[in-house]
C-alpha positions in Angstrom: 48.9 221.4 -6.7 51.0 219.0 -8.8 50.6 215.4 -9.7 53.6 213.4 -11.1 53.6 210.0 -12.8 56.7 208.0 -13.8 56.6 205.4 -16.6 59.4 203.2 -18.0 60.2 201.3 -21.1 63.4 199.4 -22.2 64.8 198.3 -25.6 67.8 196.1 -26.3 70.1 196.1 -29.3 72.3 193.5 -31.0 74.3 193.4 -34.2 75.7 190.5 -36.2 78.3 190.4 -39.0 79.0 188.1 -41.9 81.9 188.8 -44.4 82.9 187.4 -47.7 85.9 187.9 -50.0 85.3 188.1 -53.8 87.2 188.7 -57.0 86.4 191.0 -59.9 84.8 188.1 -61.9 82.2 187.8 -59.1 83.6 184.5 -57.6 83.5 184.1 -53.8 86.7 183.0 -52.2 85.7 183.1 -48.6 82.4 183.3 -46.6 82.4 183.6 -42.8 79.8 182.4 -40.4 77.6 185.0 -38.7 79.1 186.4 -35.6 77.8 188.7 -32.9 79.6 192.1 -32.4 80.3 194.1 -29.2 78.3 197.4 -29.1 80.5 200.0 -27.5 79.5 202.4 -24.7 80.2 205.3 -27.1 77.8 203.7 -29.5 75.0 203.4 -27.0 75.6 207.0 -25.9 75.4 208.2 -29.6 71.8 206.8 -29.9 70.6 209.7 -27.9 71.3 212.0 -30.8 71.6 209.9 -33.9 69.3 207.3 -35.6 69.9 203.6 -35.4 69.9 203.4 -39.2 72.1 203.9 -42.2 70.8 207.4 -42.9 68.0 209.8 -42.2 66.9 213.0 -43.8 68.6 215.8 -41.8 70.8 213.6 -39.6 73.3 211.0 -40.6 72.6 207.5 -39.2 75.0 205.7 -36.9 75.5 202.8 -39.3 76.9 204.7 -42.3 80.5 203.2 -42.6 82.1 199.8 -42.3 85.7 199.8 -41.1 88.3 197.1 -41.0 91.6 196.9 -39.2 94.5 194.6 -38.1 94.6 194.6 -34.3 93.7 191.3 -32.5 92.9 192.7 -29.0 89.7 191.3 -27.6 86.8 193.7 -27.9 85.7 195.7 -24.8 82.7 197.9 -24.3 85.0 200.7 -23.1 86.9 200.9 -26.5 86.0 203.8 -28.8 86.7 202.1 -32.2 89.1 199.9 -34.1 92.6 199.7 -32.6 94.6 199.5 -35.8 92.4 201.0 -38.6 93.2 200.0 -42.2 90.3 201.1 -44.4 86.6 202.1 -44.5 83.8 202.1 -47.0 80.4 203.6 -47.4 79.7 201.8 -50.6 76.4 199.8 -50.7 76.2 196.5 -52.3 72.5 196.0 -52.8 69.6 197.7 -51.0 69.1 198.2 -47.3 66.5 195.6 -46.1 64.4 195.5 -42.9 62.1 193.1 -41.2 60.5 192.2 -37.9 59.4 189.4 -35.6 56.3 189.7 -33.4 56.8 186.8 -30.9 59.5 185.1 -28.9 61.1 187.6 -28.7 59.8 190.7 -30.5 62.3 192.6 -32.6 62.8 194.8 -35.7 66.0 194.5 -37.8 67.8 196.5 -40.4 70.5 195.0 -42.7 73.1 196.6 -45.0 75.9 195.2 -47.1 79.1 197.3 -47.4 81.6 196.7 -50.1 85.4 197.3 -50.1 86.4 197.2 -53.8 89.1 194.9 -55.1 92.5 196.0 -53.8 91.1 198.6 -51.3 91.7 196.7 -48.1 94.6 194.3 -48.8 96.2 192.6 -45.8 95.7 190.4 -42.8 92.4 191.7 -41.4 91.3 190.9 -37.8 88.7 193.5 -36.7 85.6 195.1 -38.0 83.2 197.9 -36.8 80.4 200.2 -38.0 80.5 204.0 -37.5 78.8 207.2 -38.3 81.9 208.7 -39.9 85.0 207.1 -41.5 87.1 205.7 -38.6 85.2 207.9 -36.2 82.1 207.9 -34.0 81.9 204.1 -33.7 78.9 202.0 -32.9 80.6 198.6 -32.4 83.7 196.6 -32.8 84.4 192.9 -33.1 87.2 190.5 -34.1 86.5 188.3 -37.1 85.3 184.8 -35.9 85.5 181.3 -37.3 82.9 178.6 -37.2 83.9 177.8 -33.6 83.5 181.4 -32.5 87.2 181.9 -32.1 89.1 185.0 -33.4 90.5 184.5 -36.9 92.5 186.4 -39.5 91.1 187.1 -43.0 93.8 187.6 -45.5 92.6 189.8 -48.4 94.8 189.5 -51.5 95.5 192.3 -54.0 93.0 190.8 -56.5 90.2 190.4 -53.8 87.6 192.7 -52.3 85.6 192.4 -49.1 81.8 192.6 -48.4 80.6 193.1 -44.9 76.9 192.3 -44.1 75.6 193.9 -40.9 72.3 193.2 -39.4 71.2 195.3 -36.4 68.3 194.2 -34.1 66.1 196.3 -31.9 64.4 194.1 -29.3 61.4 194.9 -27.1 61.4 193.9 -23.5 57.9 192.5 -23.8 55.9 190.6 -26.4 53.6 192.3 -28.9 50.4 190.8 -27.3 51.7 190.8 -23.7 50.7 193.2 -21.0 53.0 193.7 -18.0 51.7 194.7 -14.6 53.5 197.2 -12.4 53.3 199.9 -9.8 54.8 203.3 -10.6 55.6 206.3 -8.4 52.9 209.0 -8.1 53.4 212.2 -6.1 56.6 210.7 -4.6 54.6 208.9 -1.9 51.9 206.6 -3.3 51.8 204.0 -6.1 49.3 203.2 -8.8 48.9 199.9 -10.8 49.3 199.9 -14.5 49.7 197.5 -17.4 52.0 198.2 -20.3 51.9 196.9 -23.9 53.7 197.7 -27.2 51.6 198.6 -30.1 51.2 196.6 -33.2 51.7 199.0 -36.1 55.1 200.2 -34.8 56.6 196.8 -34.5 55.1 195.4 -37.7 56.1 198.3 -39.9 59.3 197.1 -41.6 60.3 200.5 -43.1 63.7 201.9 -42.4 62.4 204.7 -40.2 60.6 202.2 -37.9 63.8 201.4 -36.2 65.2 204.9 -35.4 62.8 205.9 -32.6 65.4 205.8 -29.8 66.7 209.2 -30.8 63.3 210.8 -31.3 61.4 212.9 -28.7 58.1 211.0 -28.4 54.7 212.7 -28.4 52.1 211.8 -25.9 48.3 211.4 -25.5 46.2 210.7 -22.4 42.6 209.4 -22.6 39.7 208.9 -20.3 39.1 205.4 -21.6 41.1 202.2 -21.4 42.0 202.5 -25.1 45.0 204.6 -25.7 45.2 204.4 -29.5 42.5 206.8 -30.7 41.8 210.4 -29.8 43.0 211.8 -26.5 44.6 215.0 -25.3 48.2 215.7 -26.1 50.8 217.4 -23.8 54.1 219.1 -24.5 57.1 216.8 -24.1 60.5 218.0 -23.1 63.7 215.8 -23.3 65.7 215.9 -20.1 69.5 216.1 -20.0 71.4 212.9 -20.8 74.3 211.6 -18.7 76.9 209.7 -20.7 77.1 206.1 -19.7 73.6 206.0 -18.2 71.9 204.6 -21.4 68.5 206.1 -20.6 66.8 209.4 -21.1 63.8 210.9 -19.4 61.1 212.8 -21.3 58.7 215.0 -19.3 55.2 215.8 -20.5 53.2 218.6 -18.8 49.7 219.8 -18.6 49.0 223.2 -16.9 46.1 223.4 -14.4 42.8 223.2 -16.2 44.2 221.8 -19.5 42.9 218.4 -18.7 40.1 217.7 -16.1 38.8 214.3 -15.5 39.9 210.7 -15.1 43.1 209.5 -17.0 42.7 205.8 -17.8 45.5 205.3 -20.4 48.7 206.9 -21.8 50.1 206.5 -25.3 53.6 207.5 -26.4 54.3 207.7 -30.2 56.7 209.2 -32.7 55.9 211.2 -35.9 58.4 210.7 -38.8 57.8 213.5 -41.3 60.7 212.2 -43.4 59.2 208.8 -43.9 59.2 207.7 -47.5 55.4 207.4 -47.4 55.0 211.1 -46.6 54.9 210.9 -42.8 53.2 208.7 -40.3 52.6 208.3 -36.6 54.4 205.3 -35.0 52.9 204.4 -31.6 55.5 203.0 -29.3 54.2 202.1 -25.9 50.7 202.2 -24.2 50.1 202.3 -20.5 46.7 201.5 -19.0 46.0 202.8 -15.4 44.1 201.1 -12.7 42.8 202.9 -10.7 42.5 205.9 -13.0 44.2 209.2 -12.1 41.6 212.0 -11.4 42.6 215.5 -12.2 40.8 218.6 -10.9 40.9 221.9 -12.7 43.4 223.3 -10.1 46.0 220.5 -10.7 49.1 220.5 -12.9 50.0 217.1 -14.3 53.4 215.7 -15.1 54.2 212.4 -16.8 57.9 211.3 -17.1 58.7 208.5 -19.6 62.1 206.9 -19.0 63.4 205.3 -22.2 66.2 202.9 -21.5 68.3 200.9 -23.9 71.1 198.4 -23.7 72.8 195.3 -25.2 70.7 192.3 -25.9 71.9 189.6 -23.5 70.8 186.4 -25.3 
């Protein structure tokens, strides 16, 4: 006999740009306001396989390059990159920085400054985007904007360079101290009540690797108590096939008959980052508390499917 349980979480993403022109003597000749970019469909698709960061050991992050171009066509989510590419850079100006906010709304952010050296992107620039490779595998695209939010042209002279500051946000769909009630499908015919909460030490860890969890296969624990943060019994988790344009992926955990016998009161999903600069740590993501509990006999197989969904931040 089999028991199946479906859980769901959603994250939303936004990115903002600010650009400045400079001369070799360090003087600033232009500073733009912050303006929001358009995250492309191909960028959302890429998050299945690549980290939402500048880099990661063993896998290049999706935010490695800044690209500029000269086309003034309005951005669209169906575009795949800049429409008239001029130049790209992977040069850092300063360190990558990160941070978080734990209320109204909850988010983590990562910021990087890219520098085009003096004379490397001369011309009338109109568009900008980030990508995993130079002018390839884009994450986003936007036209340069003025203080009124209207498209504008930035003319970079031969004695000027350009810096692009990009800040990417990963938003939770619930607050850090909030629980959300819901009913989820069990055995394709009955429902069970649950509350969901996000865990504190993932969202308050400001390290670079705290923001890349979308492309990670999560681990799972189930416990017999209402507290899902300590102990528990783990199950094997298998990522399911991803369909381009769907912007969600299912991960199925499985326990063979007899592997867990008793009442399941809570479920915890977490990621383990062995390449973290602190030597590796567990980052809990989402906890689900079940009411009533799910009771498993020694003859029952148990499946839990976590649907991890992501999209553009609407606000």
